[in-house]
C-alpha positions as CSV (number, residue, x, y, z in Angstrom):
1,M,-54.8,4.4,20.8
2,Q,-51.5,4.6,22.6
3,R,-52.0,8.3,23.3
4,L,-55.4,7.6,24.7
5,Y,-54.0,4.9,27.0
6,D,-51.3,7.3,28.2
7,F,-53.8,10.0,28.8
8,L,-56.0,7.6,30.8
9,R,-53.0,6.5,32.9
10,R,-52.1,10.1,33.7
11,H,-55.7,11.0,34.9
12,P,-56.9,8.0,37.0
13,T,-59.3,10.1,39.0
14,G,-61.0,11.5,35.9
15,V,-61.5,7.9,34.6
16,D,-63.0,7.0,38.0
17,C,-65.4,10.0,37.8
18,F,-66.5,8.9,34.4
19,W,-67.4,5.4,35.7
20,A,-69.1,6.9,38.7
21,L,-71.4,8.9,36.4
22,V,-72.1,5.7,34.4
23,L,-73.0,3.9,37.6
24,L,-75.2,6.8,38.7
25,G,-77.1,6.7,35.4
26,I,-77.6,2.9,35.7
27,S,-78.8,3.3,39.3
28,V,-81.3,6.0,38.4
29,M,-82.7,4.0,35.6
30,S,-83.1,0.9,37.7
31,V,-84.4,2.5,40.9
32,A,-87.4,4.2,39.3
33,P,-89.1,1.0,37.9
34,Q,-88.5,-0.7,41.3
35,Q,-90.3,2.1,43.1
36,E,-93.3,1.8,40.7
37,A,-93.5,-1.9,41.2
38,R,-93.4,-1.7,45.0
39,G,-95.9,1.1,45.0
40,T,-93.8,3.1,47.5
41,D,-91.8,6.2,47.2
42,T,-88.4,5.9,49.0
43,T,-86.5,8.0,46.5
44,A,-85.5,10.6,49.1
45,L,-83.9,7.8,51.1
46,I,-82.2,6.0,48.2
47,V,-80.7,9.0,46.4
48,P,-78.2,9.9,49.1
49,F,-77.0,6.3,49.2
50,V,-76.6,6.2,45.4
51,L,-74.7,9.5,45.3
52,L,-72.4,8.5,48.1
53,L,-71.7,5.1,46.5
54,C,-70.8,6.9,43.3
55,V,-68.5,9.1,45.3
56,V,-66.8,5.9,46.5
57,I,-66.1,5.0,42.9
58,A,-64.9,8.5,41.9
59,L,-62.4,8.8,44.8
60,R,-61.4,5.1,45.3
61,R,-57.8,5.6,44.0
62,L,-57.3,9.0,45.5
63,M,-58.2,8.0,49.1
64,P,-58.9,4.2,49.2
65,E,-58.9,3.7,53.0
66,K,-61.4,6.5,53.6
67,M,-63.6,5.3,50.8
68,L,-63.6,1.8,52.3
69,L,-64.8,3.2,55.6
70,L,-67.5,5.2,53.8
71,A,-68.6,2.2,51.8
72,G,-68.8,0.1,55.1
73,A,-70.9,2.9,56.7
74,L,-73.2,3.0,53.7
75,G,-73.6,-0.8,53.9
76,L,-74.6,-0.6,57.5
77,G,-76.9,2.2,56.7
78,Q,-78.7,0.1,54.1
79,L,-79.2,-2.6,56.7
80,V,-80.5,-0.3,59.4
81,L,-82.8,1.8,57.2
82,D,-84.0,-1.2,55.1
83,V,-82.7,0.2,51.8
84,P,-82.7,-2.7,49.4
85,T,-79.8,-3.7,47.3
86,M,-79.3,-1.7,44.0
87,P,-76.8,-1.4,41.2
88,A,-74.9,1.3,43.1
89,D,-73.9,-1.4,45.5
90,F,-71.4,-2.5,42.9
91,A,-69.2,0.1,44.4
92,L,-68.7,-2.2,47.4
93,L,-67.1,-4.8,45.1
94,V,-64.9,-2.2,43.4
95,I,-63.6,-0.7,46.7
96,V,-62.7,-4.2,47.9
97,Y,-60.5,-4.7,44.8
98,T,-59.0,-1.2,45.1
99,V,-58.0,-1.4,48.7
100,A,-56.5,-4.9,48.2
101,A,-54.4,-3.5,45.3
102,T,-53.3,-0.1,46.6
103,G,-54.5,0.4,50.2
104,A,-52.8,-0.2,53.5
105,R,-52.5,-3.8,54.8
106,W,-55.0,-3.2,57.6
107,A,-57.5,-1.8,55.1
108,S,-56.9,-4.8,52.8
109,R,-57.7,-7.3,55.5
110,T,-60.7,-5.2,56.6
111,A,-62.0,-5.1,53.0
112,L,-61.7,-8.9,52.8
113,A,-63.7,-9.4,56.0
114,M,-66.4,-6.9,54.9
115,G,-66.7,-8.5,51.5
116,L,-67.1,-12.0,52.9
117,C,-69.7,-10.8,55.5
118,A,-71.7,-8.7,53.1
119,A,-73.5,-11.5,51.3
120,P,-74.6,-13.5,54.4
121,V,-75.8,-10.4,56.2
122,A,-77.7,-9.3,53.1
123,C,-79.4,-12.7,52.8
124,L,-80.4,-12.6,56.5
125,R,-81.7,-9.0,56.2
126,W,-83.6,-9.6,53.0
127,P,-84.3,-13.4,52.8
128,M,-85.8,-14.8,49.7
129,E,-89.3,-16.1,50.3
130,G,-90.2,-19.7,49.3
131,T,-86.6,-21.0,49.3
132,G,-85.1,-23.5,51.7
133,I,-82.1,-23.3,53.9
134,A,-79.9,-25.0,51.4
135,N,-80.9,-22.6,48.6
136,N,-80.2,-19.6,50.9
137,I,-76.8,-21.0,51.8
138,A,-76.0,-21.5,48.1
139,I,-77.1,-17.9,47.3
140,M,-74.9,-16.6,50.1
141,V,-71.9,-18.5,48.8
142,F,-72.6,-17.4,45.2
143,Q,-72.8,-13.7,46.3
144,A,-69.7,-14.0,48.5
145,V,-67.6,-15.4,45.7
146,P,-67.3,-12.1,43.7
147,F,-66.0,-10.3,46.8
148,A,-63.4,-13.0,47.4
149,L,-62.3,-12.9,43.7
150,A,-62.1,-9.1,43.7
151,W,-59.9,-9.2,46.8
152,V,-57.6,-12.0,45.3
153,L,-57.3,-10.1,42.1
154,G,-56.4,-6.8,43.9
155,D,-53.9,-8.6,46.1
156,S,-52.3,-10.2,43.1
157,I,-52.0,-6.8,41.4
158,R,-50.3,-5.5,44.6
159,T,-47.8,-8.4,44.6
160,R,-47.1,-7.9,40.9
161,R,-46.5,-4.2,41.3
162,A,-44.2,-4.8,44.3
163,Y,-42.3,-7.4,42.2
164,F,-41.8,-4.9,39.3
165,A,-40.8,-2.2,41.8
166,Q,-38.2,-4.5,43.3
167,L,-36.9,-5.3,39.8
168,E,-36.7,-1.5,38.9
169,E,-34.9,-0.8,42.2
170,R,-32.5,-3.6,41.6
171,A,-31.8,-2.4,38.0
172,A,-31.2,1.1,39.3
173,R,-28.9,-0.2,42.0
174,L,-27.0,-2.2,39.5
175,E,-26.7,0.8,37.2
176,K,-25.3,2.8,40.1
177,E,-22.8,0.0,40.9
178,R,-21.8,-0.1,37.2
179,E,-21.2,3.6,37.3
180,A,-19.2,3.4,40.5
181,Q,-17.1,0.5,39.0
182,A,-16.6,2.6,35.8
183,K,-15.4,5.5,38.0
184,V,-13.0,3.2,39.9
185,A,-11.7,1.9,36.6
186,V,-11.2,5.4,35.3
187,A,-9.3,6.4,38.4
188,A,-7.1,3.3,38.2
189,E,-6.4,4.0,34.6
190,R,-5.5,7.6,35.4
191,A,-3.2,6.4,38.2
192,R,-1.5,4.0,35.7
193,I,-1.1,6.9,33.2
194,A,0.4,9.1,35.9
195,R,2.9,6.4,36.7
196,E,3.7,6.0,33.0
197,L,4.1,9.8,32.6
198,H,6.4,9.9,35.7
199,D,8.6,7.2,34.2
200,V,8.7,8.8,30.7
201,V,9.4,12.3,31.9
202,A,11.9,11.4,34.6
203,H,14.0,9.2,32.3
204,N,13.9,11.1,29.1
205,V,14.3,14.6,30.7
206,S,17.2,13.3,32.8
207,V,18.9,12.0,29.6
208,M,18.3,15.3,27.8
209,V,19.7,17.3,30.7
210,V,22.9,15.2,31.0
211,Q,23.4,15.4,27.2
212,A,22.8,19.2,27.1
213,D,25.3,19.7,29.9
214,G,27.8,17.6,28.1
215,A,27.2,19.4,24.8
216,A,27.7,22.8,26.4
217,Y,31.0,21.6,28.0
218,V,32.6,20.3,24.8
219,L,31.0,22.7,22.4
220,D,34.2,24.6,21.7
221,T,36.8,21.8,22.1
222,A,34.9,18.9,20.6
223,P,32.2,20.0,18.2
224,D,31.6,16.4,17.0
225,Q,30.8,15.2,20.5
226,A,28.5,18.2,21.0
227,K,26.8,17.3,17.7
228,N,26.2,13.7,18.9
229,A,24.9,14.9,22.2
230,L,22.4,17.2,20.4
231,E,21.3,14.3,18.2
232,T,20.7,12.2,21.3
233,I,18.7,15.1,22.9
234,S,16.6,15.3,19.7
235,S,15.9,11.5,19.5
236,T,15.2,11.3,23.2
237,G,12.8,14.2,23.0
238,R,10.9,12.6,20.1
239,Q,10.6,9.4,22.0
240,A,9.3,11.2,25.0
241,L,6.8,13.1,22.9
242,A,5.6,9.9,21.2
243,E,5.1,8.1,24.5
244,M,3.4,11.1,26.1
245,R,1.1,11.5,23.1
246,R,0.1,7.8,23.5
247,L,-0.6,8.2,27.2
248,L,-2.4,11.5,27.0
249,G,-4.5,10.3,24.1
250,V,-6.2,7.9,26.6
251,L,-7.3,10.8,28.6
252,R,-9.0,12.5,25.7
253,T,-12.8,12.4,25.8
254,G,-15.2,12.9,22.8
255,E,-12.5,12.1,20.3
256,H,-12.0,8.8,18.4
257,Q,-8.3,8.1,18.0
258,E,-7.0,5.7,15.5
259,A,-5.1,2.8,17.1
260,G,-2.2,3.3,14.7
261,E,-1.7,6.8,16.0
262,Y,0.1,5.6,19.2
263,V,3.4,3.8,19.4
264,P,3.4,0.3,21.0
265,Q,4.1,0.0,24.7
266,P,7.7,-0.8,25.6
267,D,8.5,-4.5,26.2
268,V,11.5,-6.5,27.4
269,Q,13.2,-6.5,24.0
270,Q,13.5,-2.7,24.3
271,I,15.5,-2.9,27.6
272,E,18.7,-3.4,25.5
273,D,17.9,-0.2,23.6
274,L,17.3,1.6,27.0
275,V,20.7,0.4,28.2
276,E,22.4,1.6,25.0
277,E,20.8,5.0,25.5
278,C,22.1,5.2,29.0
279,R,25.6,4.2,27.8
280,G,25.4,7.0,25.2
281,S,24.5,9.5,27.9
282,G,27.7,8.6,29.9
283,L,26.4,6.0,32.3
284,P,28.3,2.7,32.0
285,V,25.8,-0.2,32.2
286,D,26.6,-3.9,32.2
287,F,23.6,-5.8,30.7
288,K,23.2,-9.6,30.7
289,V,20.3,-11.9,29.9
290,E,20.1,-15.4,31.5
291,G,17.8,-18.1,30.5
292,T,15.9,-18.6,27.3
293,P,14.1,-15.4,26.1
294,R,10.5,-15.9,25.2
295,Q,7.2,-14.0,24.7
296,L,5.7,-12.8,28.0
297,P,2.4,-11.1,28.8
298,S,2.4,-7.5,27.7
299,G,1.6,-6.2,31.2
300,L,4.6,-8.1,32.7
301,E,7.0,-6.9,30.0
302,L,5.9,-3.3,30.4
303,T,6.4,-3.6,34.2
304,A,9.9,-5.0,33.7
305,Y,10.8,-2.2,31.2
306,R,9.5,0.6,33.5
307,I,11.4,-0.8,36.5
308,V,14.7,-0.9,34.7
309,Q,14.0,2.6,33.3
310,E,13.2,4.0,36.7
311,A,16.2,2.4,38.3
312,L,18.7,3.6,35.7
313,T,17.2,7.1,35.8
314,N,17.7,7.3,39.6
315,T,21.2,6.0,39.2
316,R,21.9,8.8,36.9
317,K,20.3,11.4,39.2
318,H,21.7,10.2,42.5
319,G,24.7,8.0,41.7
320,G,27.2,10.7,41.2
321,P,29.6,11.4,38.3
322,N,31.5,8.1,38.4
323,A,28.6,5.7,39.1
324,G,28.1,2.5,37.1
325,A,25.2,0.1,36.9
326,S,24.4,-3.4,36.0
327,V,21.2,-5.0,34.8
328,R,20.4,-8.7,34.9
329,L,17.4,-10.1,33.2
330,V,16.7,-13.8,34.1
331,Y,14.1,-16.0,32.5
332,F,12.7,-18.6,34.8
333,D,10.2,-21.3,33.9
334,D,7.5,-19.7,36.0
335,G,8.5,-16.0,35.8
336,L,11.0,-13.2,35.1
337,G,13.7,-11.9,37.4
338,L,15.3,-8.5,37.4
339,L,18.4,-7.3,39.3
340,V,19.5,-3.7,38.9
341,E,22.4,-2.5,40.9
342,D,24.7,0.6,40.9
343,D,27.9,1.5,42.8
344,G,27.1,5.2,43.2
345,K,26.7,7.2,46.3
346,G,22.9,6.8,46.2
347,A,20.1,9.0,47.4
348,P,19.9,10.2,51.0
349,H,18.6,7.5,53.4
350,E,15.5,9.5,54.3
351,L,14.3,9.3,50.8
352,Y,14.2,5.5,51.0
353,E,12.1,5.8,54.2
354,E,9.6,8.0,52.3
355,G,9.1,5.3,49.8
356,G,11.0,6.6,46.8
357,F,14.2,8.1,45.6
358,D,13.2,10.9,43.2
359,G,12.8,13.5,46.0
360,Q,9.1,13.2,46.0
361,G,8.5,9.7,47.2
362,H,7.0,8.4,43.9
363,G,9.8,6.2,42.4
364,L,9.8,3.3,44.7
365,I,6.1,3.6,45.4
366,G,5.5,3.4,41.6
367,M,7.7,0.3,41.3
368,R,5.9,-1.4,44.2
369,E,2.5,-0.6,42.6
370,R,3.6,-1.9,39.3
371,V,5.0,-5.1,40.7
372,G,1.9,-5.6,42.9
373,M,-0.4,-5.3,39.9
374,V,1.2,-8.4,38.3
375,G,1.5,-10.3,41.6
376,G,5.3,-10.0,41.9
377,T,7.7,-9.1,44.7
378,L,10.2,-6.3,45.0
379,D,13.2,-5.9,47.3
380,A,15.0,-2.6,47.2
381,G,17.6,-0.9,49.4
382,P,21.2,0.2,49.8
383,R,23.9,-2.2,48.8
384,Q,26.7,-3.2,51.2
385,G,29.7,-1.1,50.3
386,G,27.7,1.6,48.6
387,G,25.2,2.0,45.9
388,F,21.6,0.7,45.5
389,R,20.1,-2.6,44.6
390,I,16.7,-3.5,43.2
391,S,15.6,-7.1,43.0
392,V,12.3,-8.0,41.4
393,L,10.5,-11.3,40.6
394,L,7.5,-11.2,38.2
395,P,5.6,-14.5,38.2
396,L,3.7,-15.9,35.2
397,K,0.2,-16.4,36.4
398,P,-1.5,-19.5,35.0
399,A,-4.4,-18.9,32.6
400,H,-7.8,-19.7,34.0
């Protein structure tokens, strides 16, 4: 049955043609006895009206406005030529419904007026003998009611279809908005990953280069120091690969990665390990923690770790051979404070103006973006007397 219903919905004109043939058969069977009872032969006059009214049924959904005008012309023709009412006039009722449901607004209003006027005009043109005025009025009202109901039903169908069309449009618009939001989220995630990769590569490669240079310098005179430098290069490379594998794994599509495959994101507790790594690479770093350490939101801890990592990396790159650095980590009741300073020669002033000090304008920009994501503040610039200073305040947002 479902296939039949689908077929009928796909071929509405064919369905209308079928009902037009049914109406034609009923009209032919009813007209012949009427002609015999009246003793007159007006078949030549009636047949064109029956055929054209059946055409109205057949083409009602294909061209509703034109069929309404044709039906109105046929009704006037019946009045003028004195063609009595017949079963084919049912087409007038059908076209009123059709135009109210699918036709233009002017056609819908015209159909309502024509339907309400059809019954009174027919009663005046062919009055029933032996009935009083009250009975004629009752008959007119009774005959007008079907036209009014047909128009109301058609207009209700129109309203319902418009409502469902609006719902579909809204659903489609929401779907597009969800897709747009998903694309924005993907872009933001990729930007975050780009910042992570920048921090990982800049820091670890810098450490590896410094250690490699040191190992080459003391390879002949101090093999033990060269061996330690090579071990540092190896461990640093493994750490960089692990972090890059975790970050690049997020970008993979069509693959399901196990959560345990990736290392955890760095946190505040690993800042001390970062400082020790810098000390091992030849950069003296003074590290102090003030306040009572406690668990912080993971996003805030990652931000703090990356800022310290970026700052120490840039000290190593731009501070010069005798530069030293200090890191202060301060726990407040409502946030976390960071102060990273160095006494090196620093990067050229124009790099600060470009928004970073890695030669490409990404370091300081990345820091500001990270701090801004957690609602914090960052103050960075040259120190009085030389070197560079970075001060950061990361607030703890209250849970909602």
